C-alpha positions in Angstrom: 2.8 -14.3 -6.0 1.9 -17.2 -8.3 1.8 -16.9 -12.0 -1.7 -16.7 -13.5 -0.6 -19.3 -16.1 0.9 -22.2 -14.3 2.9 -24.0 -17.1 2.0 -22.4 -20.4 4.5 -22.5 -23.2 4.8 -19.5 -25.4 2.6 -20.2 -28.4 4.6 -18.1 -30.8 7.2 -20.5 -32.1 7.4 -19.3 -35.7 9.2 -16.1 -36.5 10.7 -15.7 -33.0 11.4 -12.0 -32.5 13.0 -12.2 -29.0 16.3 -10.5 -30.1 14.3 -7.8 -31.9 12.1 -7.3 -28.9 15.0 -6.8 -26.6 16.5 -4.3 -29.0 13.2 -2.4 -29.3 12.9 -2.3 -25.5 16.3 -0.8 -25.2 15.6 1.8 -27.9 12.3 2.7 -26.1 14.0 3.0 -22.8 16.5 5.5 -24.3 13.7 7.3 -26.1 11.8 7.6 -22.8 14.8 9.2 -21.1 15.3 11.6 -24.0 11.6 12.6 -24.1 11.8 13.1 -20.3 14.8 15.4 -20.7 13.1 17.2 -23.6 10.0 17.7 -21.5 11.6 19.3 -18.5 13.9 21.6 -20.5 11.5 22.9 -23.1 9.5 26.1 -22.6 9.9 29.5 -21.1 12.9 28.6 -19.0 16.2 28.2 -20.8 17.6 25.7 -18.2 19.6 22.9 -19.8 19.4 19.3 -18.9 22.9 19.5 -17.5 21.9 22.4 -15.2 18.8 20.5 -14.1 20.7 17.3 -13.3 23.3 19.3 -11.6 20.7 21.0 -9.5 19.2 17.6 -8.5 22.6 16.3 -7.5 23.8 19.3 -5.6 20.4 20.1 -4.0 20.8 23.8 -4.2 24.5 24.2 -3.4 26.2 26.2 -6.2 23.0 25.8 -8.2 23.2 27.0 -11.8 19.5 27.5 -11.9 17.8 30.7 -10.9 15.0 30.6 -8.3 12.5 31.2 -11.2 14.0 28.4 -13.2 13.9 26.1 -10.2 10.2 26.7 -9.7 9.4 26.2 -13.4 11.4 23.0 -13.6 10.8 21.3 -10.3 7.2 22.5 -9.5 5.7 22.6 -13.0 7.6 20.7 -15.6 8.9 17.7 -13.6 5.5 16.8 -12.2 4.0 17.1 -15.7 6.7 14.8 -17.2 6.3 12.2 -14.5 2.5 12.2 -14.6 2.6 12.1 -18.4 4.8 9.1 -18.4 2.7 7.3 -15.8 -0.6 8.1 -17.5 0.7 7.3 -21.0 2.2 4.0 -19.9 -1.0 3.1 -18.0 -3.3 3.9 -21.0 -1.1 2.0 -23.4 -0.7 -1.1 -21.2 -4.5 -1.1 -20.5 -5.1 -1.1 -24.2 -2.7 -4.0 -24.8 -4.3 -6.0 -21.9 -7.8 -5.4 -23.2 -6.8 -6.4 -26.8 -5.3 -9.6 -25.4 -8.3 -10.3 -23.2 -10.8 -9.7 -26.0 -8.5 -11.2 -28.7 -9.0 -8.2 -30.9 -6.6 -5.3 -31.8 -9.6 -2.9 -31.9 -10.3 -3.1 -28.2 -9.4 0.1 -26.4 -10.6 1.6 -23.1 -11.7 4.8 -24.9 -13.5 3.1 -27.7 -15.5 0.6 -25.7 -16.7 2.9 -22.9 -14.4 2.2 -20.0 -12.9 5.7 -20.1 -16.5 7.2 -20.2 -17.4 5.1 -17.1 -14.3 6.4 -15.3 -15.1 9.9 -16.3 -18.6 9.5 -14.9 -17.2 8.4 -11.6 -14.7 11.3 -11.5 -17.3 13.9 -12.5 -19.8 12.6 -9.9 -17.1 13.1 -7.2 -16.3 16.6 -8.5 -19.9 17.8 -8.7 -21.3 16.0 -5.6 -18.4 16.5 -3.2 -20.3 19.3 -1.5 -23.4 17.2 -1.3 -24.1 13.5 -0.9 -20.5 12.4 -1.5 -19.1 14.9 1.0 -18.6 12.2 3.8 -16.8 9.9 1.3 -14.5 12.7 0.1 -13.8 13.6 3.8 -12.8 10.1 4.7 -10.5 9.2 1.6 -9.1 12.7 1.1 -6.9 13.2 -2.0 -7.7 9.6 -3.1 -11.5 10.4 -3.6 -11.2 11.3 -7.3 -9.1 8.3 -8.3 -11.3 5.9 -6.3 -14.5 7.3 -7.9 -13.0 7.0 -11.4 -11.8 3.5 -10.6 -15.2 2.4 -9.5 -16.8 3.9 -12.6 -14.3 2.2 -14.9 -14.5 -1.2 -13.1 -18.3 -1.2 -13.3 -18.2 -0.4 -17.0 -15.5 -3.1 -17.7 -17.4 -5.8 -15.9 -20.7 -5.0 -17.6 -18.9 -4.9 -21.0 -17.3 -8.3 -20.5 -20.5 -9.9 -19.3 -22.5 -8.5 -22.3 -19.9 -9.3 -24.9 -19.1 -12.9 -23.7 -21.4 -15.8 -24.1 -20.5 -19.5 -23.6 -16.8 -18.5 -23.2 -16.7 -16.7 -26.5 -16.4 -13.0 -26.9 -18.2 -11.4 -29.8 -16.2 -8.5 -31.1 -19.3 -6.9 -32.8 -21.2 -7.2 -29.5 -18.3 -5.8 -27.6 -18.0 -2.7 -29.8 -21.8 -2.1 -29.8 -22.1 -2.7 -26.1 -19.1 -0.3 -25.5 -20.9 2.4 -27.5 -24.1 1.9 -25.6 -22.4 1.9 -22.2 -20.3 4.9 -23.2 -23.4 6.8 -24.3 -25.2 6.0 -21.0 -22.2 7.2 -19.1 -21.9 10.3 -21.1 -25.7 11.0 -20.6 -25.3 10.6 -16.8 -22.2 12.8 -17.0 -24.2 15.5 -18.9 -26.8 15.5 -16.1 -24.1 16.0 -13.5 -22.5 18.8 -15.6 -25.9 20.5 -15.8 -26.0 20.4 -12.0 -22.4 21.9 -11.7 -21.8 25.5 -10.6 -19.7 28.0 -12.7 -16.4 27.1 -11.0 -16.9 23.4 -11.5 -18.0 23.9 -15.1 -14.7 25.7 -16.0 -12.7 22.9 -14.5 -14.8 20.2 -16.1 -14.7 21.8 -19.6 -10.9 21.8 -19.8 -10.5 18.5 -18.0 -12.9 16.7 -20.3 -10.6 17.4 -23.3 -7.6 15.9 -21.5 -4.8 17.9 -20.0 -1.7 17.6 -17.8 -1.9 21.3 -16.9 -3.0 20.6 -13.3 -0.1 18.2 -12.6 1.3 18.6 -9.1 3.3 16.5 -6.7 0.1 15.9 -4.6 -1.7 14.4 -7.6 1.3 12.2 -8.4 1.2 11.0 -4.8 -2.6 10.3 -5.2 -2.6 8.4 -8.5 1.0 7.3 -9.0 0.8 4.4 -6.6 -2.5 3.2 -8.1 -1.1 3.2 -11.6 2.1 1.5 -10.5 0.2 -1.1 -8.5 -2.0 -1.9 -11.4 1.1 -2.7 -13.4 2.6 -5.1 -10.9 0.5 -8.2 -12.0 1.5 -7.8 -15.6 4.5 -10.1 -15.6 2.2 -12.8 -14.3 -0.5 -12.1 -16.9 1.8 -12.2 -20.0 1.9 -15.9 -20.6 -1.8 -16.3 -19.8 -2.6 -13.6 -22.4 -0.3 -15.4 -24.9 -2.2 -18.6 -24.4 -5.5 -16.8 -24.6 -4.8 -15.8 -28.2 -5.4 -19.5 -29.2 -8.8 -19.4 -27.6 -10.2 -20.0 -24.1 -10.4 -23.8 -24.5 -6.8 -24.1 -25.6 -5.7 -21.7 -22.9 -7.5 -23.8 -20.3 -5.9 -27.0 -21.5 -2.5 -25.2 -21.3 -3.0 -24.7 -17.6 -4.2 -21.0 -17.6 -6.4 -20.0 -14.6 -8.8 -18.2 -16.9 -11.1 -16.7 -14.3 -8.3 -15.4 -12.3 -6.7 -14.0 -15.4 -9.9 -12.2 -16.4 -10.4 -10.8 -12.8 -6.9 -9.5 -12.5 -7.0 -8.0 -16.0 -10.3 -6.2 -15.4 -9.3 -4.8 -12.1 -5.9 -3.7 -13.3 -7.3 -1.9 -16.4 -10.1 -0.2 -14.3 -7.5 1.0 -11.8 -5.1 2.3 -14.4 -7.8 4.0 -16.4 -9.6 5.3 -13.4 -6.5 6.9 -11.9 -5.5 8.4 -15.3 -8.9 9.9 -16.0 -9.1 11.3 -12.5 -6.2 13.7 -13.0 -5.9 14.1 -16.8 -9.4 13.8 -18.1 -10.2 12.1 -21.4 -7.0 11.3 -23.4 -8.0 8.9 -26.2 -6.4 6.6 -28.7 -3.1 6.0 -26.8 -4.4 2.6 -25.8 -5.0 1.5 -29.4 -2.2 3.2 -31.3 0.7 2.1 -29.1 0.0 -1.7 -28.8 -0.9 -1.9 -32.5 2.4 -0.3 -33.7 4.4 -2.5 -31.3 2.6 -5.7 -32.3 3.6 -5.0 -35.9 7.2 -4.4 -34.8 7.9 -7.1 -32.2 5.0 -9.5 -32.5 2.2 -10.4 -30.2 4.2 -11.9 -27.3 2.8 -10.1 -24.2 6.1 -10.7 -22.3 7.6 -8.0 -24.5 4.5 -6.2 -25.7 3.4 -5.1 -22.2 6.6 -3.4 -21.0 7.2 -2.0 -24.5 3.7 -0.5 -24.4 4.5 1.1 -21.0 7.7 2.7 -22.3 6.2 3.8 -25.7 2.9 5.1 -24.2 4.8 7.1 -21.6 7.2 8.6 -24.2 4.3 9.4 -26.6 2.3 11.3 -24.0 5.3 13.3 -22.8 6.0 14.4 -26.3 2.3 15.2 -26.9 2.4 17.3 -23.7 5.4 19.3 -24.9 3.5 19.9 -28.2 0.4 20.9 -26.3 2.1 23.6 -24.3 4.4 25.0 -27.0 2.5 24.9 -30.3 0.2 27.8 -29.4 2.3 29.3 -26.6 1.6 31.2 -24.4 -1.7 29.4 -24.5 -2.1 25.6 -24.2 -3.9 23.0 -26.2 -5.8 20.2 -24.4 -3.6 17.2 -24.9 -6.7 15.1 -25.8 -7.0 17.1 -29.0 -3.5 16.1 -30.1 -3.9 12.4 -29.4 -7.3 12.4 -31.1 -5.8 14.3 -34.1 -3.2 11.6 -34.5 -5.2 8.6 -33.3 -8.4 9.2 -35.4 -6.7 8.8 -38.8 -4.7 5.9 -37.5 -7.8 4.1 -36.3 -9.4 4.7 -39.8 -6.3 3.2 -41.4 -6.6 0.2 -39.1 -10.3 -0.3 -40.1 -9.5 0.0 -43.9 -6.6 -2.4 -43.5 -8.7 -4.9 -41.7 -11.5 -4.6 -44.3 -9.0 -5.1 -47.2 -7.8 -8.3 -45.5 -11.3 -9.6 -45.1 -12.2 -9.0 -48.7 -9.2 -11.0 -50.0 
């Protein structure tokens, strides 16, 4: 596969943070492993990480885990941890890609309507599966929900980019306003579908709309995991192109970046990752804006390091948020979207105030 940027040099010569970036990536990898271990050993079962690893290695022979603990760990916690890492990484990387594409740290799939478009597609599939979409659901099976969410996110992303970009220049104000408008339209259509839903569908949609990993299963991982992973594969080939794009589209073009291909791959990758994530977890906001922004302050804007760091940090953050969601009000469970919104809302306000103070200087 050819690189999207043919012979671009990294435009960040001053203040090279390569060594720091490798150090941060190593720390994040260790943190992701620790968060994963914490996730699968925290809760009603007292199984330790040593017992869990031993059970995985021995495959049931001389197993230190009871049958109850095995069910809790391997059928409930392990799918949640894996799905949380995949979704958190997908959301964070999608935010980093969109911020690079629009050249603005405020860009986020949740804030500019992409998540709402994906939700519309997913809700349409849930509500209309017994009606006009029944043949589609029958043909694609377990992939029907991710595909529907992907189509909704892709359509919203393409519309957003076309509205916000004129003569090769993207207006940030237009992008935010267009995102609000498209998100509102998607939410309105979603409201109509919810009005049409029956009682069983309404119960599922209410909890799903606030974001949750409670329904994590191996089947859902099999359905959306490959989509999220495949959406990440082009990222190494996008990094240098996104670096060049920070200097402007004209400069990126003269540096040899295939701009249209970069945009197409970025849009499809973001729509696929967001669509698959929304299909199984519902609306989990602010991960895509918090994670890249923190990392950009720490290791700089070089997407060669920012994208993999976002994947690790986003996955770690969502696994920890999931542990909090299922333990803070135990035996009940908080929707994980409430936790990410509670943390992300104040952070986003801080970003706005920080940017305003810079502009006023």
